[in-house]
N, CA, C and O atoms as a DFTB+ gen file, in Angstrom:
168 C
 N C O
     1  1       0.983      -1.318      -0.111
     2  2      -0.334       0.177      -0.342
     3  2       0.943       1.250      -0.108
     4  3       0.990       1.999      -1.083
     5  1       1.993       1.562       0.878
     6  2       2.528       2.722       1.075
     7  2       4.118       2.869      -0.427
     8  3       4.959       3.754      -0.584
     9  1       3.939       1.917      -0.997
    10  2       4.378       1.615      -2.550
    11  2       3.780       2.107      -3.450
    12  3       4.205       2.983      -4.204
    13  1       2.519       1.495      -3.472
    14  2       0.921       2.346      -4.504
    15  2       1.602       3.965      -3.928
    16  3       2.489       4.552      -4.547
    17  1       0.983       4.479      -2.668
    18  2       1.000       5.878      -2.414
    19  2       2.217       6.619      -3.057
    20  3       2.165       7.696      -3.651
    21  1       3.682       5.597      -2.758
    22  2       4.808       6.464      -3.161
    23  2       5.147       6.699      -4.259
    24  3       6.038       7.458      -4.640
    25  1       4.281       5.903      -4.982
    26  2       4.880       5.916      -6.418
    27  2       3.663       6.795      -7.208
    28  3       4.081       7.443      -8.168
    29  1       2.482       6.880      -6.981
    30  2       1.996       8.244      -7.719
    31  2       2.212       9.060      -7.024
    32  3       1.848      10.128      -7.517
    33  1       2.846       9.218      -5.606
    34  2       2.784      10.367      -5.196
    35  2       4.861      11.421      -6.755
    36  3       5.356      12.450      -7.215
    37  1       4.921      10.530      -6.695
    38  2       6.325      10.319      -7.503
    39  2       6.308      10.568      -8.870
    40  3       7.085      11.389      -9.359
    41  1       5.272       9.770      -9.734
    42  2       4.688      10.440     -10.737
    43  2       3.550      11.297     -11.140
    44  3       2.985      11.390     -12.230
    45  1       3.263      12.128      -9.599
    46  2       2.855      13.557      -9.633
    47  2       3.191      14.298      -9.778
    48  3       2.709      15.295     -10.316
    49  1       4.738      14.004      -9.101
    50  2       6.063      15.288      -8.801
    51  2       6.892      15.790     -10.279
    52  3       7.585      16.746     -10.628
    53  1       6.289      14.358     -10.968
    54  2       6.803      14.410     -12.092
    55  2       6.379      15.102     -13.379
    56  3       7.002      15.929     -14.043
    57  1       4.928      14.465     -13.619
    58  2       3.940      15.418     -14.437
    59  2       3.660      16.434     -14.112
    60  3       2.931      17.025     -14.908
    61  1       4.250      17.592     -12.160
    62  2       4.494      19.107     -12.311
    63  2       5.232      19.548     -12.895
    64  3       5.165      20.505     -13.665
    65  1       6.742      18.377     -12.377
    66  2       7.142      18.848     -13.494
    67  2       7.975      18.849     -14.668
    68  3       8.921      19.484     -15.135
    69  1       6.971      17.530     -15.050
    70  2       7.754      18.033     -17.024
    71  2       6.696      19.760     -17.578
    72  3       6.666      20.436     -18.606
    73  1       6.131      19.821     -16.485
    74  2       5.422      20.601     -17.842
    75  2       5.880      21.604     -16.874
    76  3       5.252      22.596     -17.243
    77  1       6.399      21.867     -16.132
    78  2       7.396      23.676     -16.835
    79  2       8.452      23.285     -17.594
    80  3       8.850      23.974     -18.534
    81  1       8.865      22.425     -17.338
    82  2       9.783      21.727     -18.933
    83  2      11.152      22.211     -17.675
    84  3      11.812      21.223     -17.355
    85  1      11.705      23.808     -16.839
    86  2      12.630      24.052     -16.475
    87  2      12.768      24.567     -15.270
    88  3      11.618      24.641     -14.836
    89  1      13.688      25.070     -14.268
    90  2      13.712      25.162     -13.401
    91  2      13.117      27.229     -13.747
    92  3      12.431      27.990     -13.064
    93  1      13.570      27.345     -14.608
    94  2      12.937      28.768     -14.569
    95  2      11.652      29.111     -14.776
    96  3      11.232      30.225     -14.462
    97  1      10.544      27.742     -15.592
    98  2       9.396      27.804     -15.839
    99  2       8.637      27.505     -14.419
   100  3       7.425      27.692     -14.309
   101  1       9.455      27.020     -13.329
   102  2       8.776      27.118     -12.070
   103  2       8.600      27.825     -11.107
   104  3       7.881      27.816     -10.108
   105  1       9.764      28.781     -11.770
   106  2      10.068      29.620     -10.710
   107  2       8.901      30.583     -11.230
   108  3       8.608      31.552     -10.528
   109  1       8.146      30.331     -12.565
   110  2       7.984      31.625     -13.226
   111  2       5.759      30.958     -12.539
   112  3       4.773      31.473     -12.010
   113  1       5.994      30.235     -12.830
   114  2       4.843      29.388     -12.063
   115  2       4.426      29.431     -10.413
   116  3       3.279      29.295      -9.986
   117  1       5.603      29.648      -9.623
   118  2       5.682      30.197      -8.394
   119  2       5.255      31.831      -8.269
   120  3       4.754      32.216      -7.213
   121  1       5.398      32.456      -9.008
   122  2       5.564      33.879      -9.488
   123  2       3.781      34.233      -9.428
   124  3       3.137      34.819      -8.557
   125  1       3.476      33.806     -10.320
   126  2       2.445      33.702     -11.637
   127  2       1.020      33.279     -10.503
   128  3      -0.155      33.638     -10.571
   129  1       1.802      32.286      -9.389
   130  2       0.350      32.211      -8.421
   131  2       0.458      32.616      -7.369
   132  3      -0.504      32.423      -6.626
   133  1       1.680      33.370      -6.803
   134  2       1.487      33.981      -5.515
   135  2       1.105      35.362      -6.108
   136  3       0.430      36.215      -5.531
   137  1       1.617      35.447      -7.294
   138  2       0.432      36.929      -7.716
   139  2      -1.045      36.273      -7.704
   140  3      -1.618      36.312      -6.615
   141  1      -1.435      35.931      -8.322
   142  2      -3.157      35.442      -7.889
   143  2      -3.604      35.593      -6.368
   144  3      -4.606      36.161      -5.933
   145  1      -2.322      34.757      -5.491
   146  2      -2.985      35.376      -4.280
   147  2      -3.007      36.147      -4.169
   148  3      -4.141      36.407      -3.767
   149  1      -2.390      37.078      -4.242
   150  2      -1.932      38.383      -3.245
   151  2      -3.609      39.201      -3.934
   152  3      -4.504      39.530      -3.156
   153  1      -3.731      39.411      -5.588
   154  2      -4.877      39.721      -6.041
   155  2      -6.410      39.406      -5.148
   156  3      -7.256      40.268      -4.907
   157  1      -6.462      38.427      -4.882
   158  2      -7.243      37.656      -4.644
   159  2      -7.515      37.717      -3.210
   160  3      -8.568      37.171      -2.879
   161  1      -6.641      38.387      -2.033
   162  2      -7.009      38.860      -0.670
   163  2      -7.263      40.296      -0.772
   164  3      -7.286      40.798       0.352
   165  1      -7.535      41.445      -2.051
   166  2      -7.553      42.235      -2.036
   167  2      -8.239      42.757      -2.089
   168  3      -8.090      43.978      -2.049
């Protein structure tokens, strides 16, 4: 059971990282998410 959960988690992380393509893309995604949060609190 733990192996299946761990495998699912690893696959999810890899899919997310593949969507960003690069670490620069990850930074841009995080920045956009932060801006969206700031806008929603105003």
